[in-house]
N, C-alpha and C positions, 0 to 999 in steps of 0.2 A: 427484473426481479430485486429493482429500488437500488441497487449499489450507486454513487453516484460513478459517474462519466472519467472524472478523475484520479476515482481510486483505482481503477483500472489501465495496465499499462504491456504493451507486446512488443517484445523487441528480440530479432532473431541477433543472435552471438555465438560467431564459431567457439571452439576449445581455444583457439591460437588468438586468440583475439584478449588477454586478458585486462588489458588497459580501458578497451571496451565496455567490458563488463562493470567495472568499476565503475564507468562514469555514467552507466546507466543504473546500474544500482546506487549512484550516490542523488544521480537526475531524481527519481523513483520516491526516493527517501525521501526527500527533502520538501516534492509536490504533496506526498501524503500526508508529513507531518504538519506545511502551513495549512491541511484541511481540517487538523483538528480529528479530536477521536469522535470515529465511525456508531452515533448513539441513535439508527438507524437499527440494529439489530443484535442492542443491547437485552441479555434478560433480566428481570427487575430482582432484587437479592430479595432471598429468601428473610420472612423477619422473624427476628432470633426474640423466645417469649422470655 
């Protein structure tokens, strides 16, 4: 699809693993923020007359 490999993450977390969930979300968020904005699927802004 053209999405950068590092923007897609898959992890199995049980509902009993709240601490693991927090760790996974933090890691994914940090990794995606480090990549910066995704510019491949941004629609161009409409020009205002």
